[in-house]
Phi, psi and omega in degrees: 000136183285129177291144182297331181282359174235037186303328184289353177273354182264164178286163175246124179280107182266004172084188183292150178278128178292159179291141176301138182094354181292148182252143179233170175283326181205142176249132176246118180261112182115122182250026173285194182304313181294313181294319179296317179295317179299316179296319179300307184292324178294315180293322180298334179267012172094004179278146176273110191253142168247115180256123184243133179224129182286334178277170172237124182283145006282143179201161179212176177213163179297131186199159176284353176061038178243140175240118183287163181300320179296321178296325179298329179293323177288322178299323177294317178300326181281353174082024183238007185296316181296320180290326177298321182279354184290339178256182181298133176201161181237130179280137176290123182250351181173193181221145180237131175252135182214144174255012181100336180243317181243159177212153175236128181248127180242103180279151172282147176302132185303323183283354181249352184301313182292316184290318186277337181046073182294340177135179181232154163259118190209144183303129181302322183301324181287317180297312180300317181299312181296317180296313181292320179297316180293318177299318179300315180301311185288321177300313181291323178298333183255024172085007179269192182216156180226134177232124172263160180065041184229088175284128177285127183251339184212137175259133183259139185229162163224190183267013181089352180231016180091003180270189182292158175298120180287351174098170180303146177080006184271000172057230185294349179279358184244137182227137175284130179239359179165189181215165168222152182199185185246117177293120181085005178087201185307130180086357181277176180291134178276128179233147177230148181218155182231156178193150177289342180227139178225131177255127176264107180232037185265017177080202187302320182259028182303124181294332179289312178299316179297319181295325181275307186292308185276307186285317186276319183254355176069024179257152180261000000 
């Protein structure tokens, strides 16, 4: 049995897989911090959300393991701040600049550290797990769905008026209307979903960002 103080080592139950072709109010591609927060706030406001993540939790990635003070305010709004703080973490007390030989250290005023909450140094795996788990709970509570292990392979478009996809390079005449991907990754079942709005939160190689910036507008 998994100890509660190691909750991030356990799986996240994302619920049943929706039927291919199902329509949602909004699709969020990417279940990292940005995508999880976007899905949480959209679902909290009554939208039927589909949250897609190519990884399967528990999982982590190389990171500096820092959570900024502004991010902590959103984590508090999402109701997971106390649980995040339940494990080992280090409070940011200042900042150090160094060129390898010399350094300058700028401490925060001691009487403002608690009030300003400059941030924490905390394992990324724990932060990601809590954010995705909380987003999953709220999305499902509001009639949406969450799929892990789902890499998006294709972005679906129309001409903005319900007509055919005008093709690459068509700029503002092209609109994203959905996505398709493989359940379980390569060799998995292909599923497609539609929504009037799609958020690309998949990081550097996000297929939504690539589809709009590079393919649709011809920018690198």
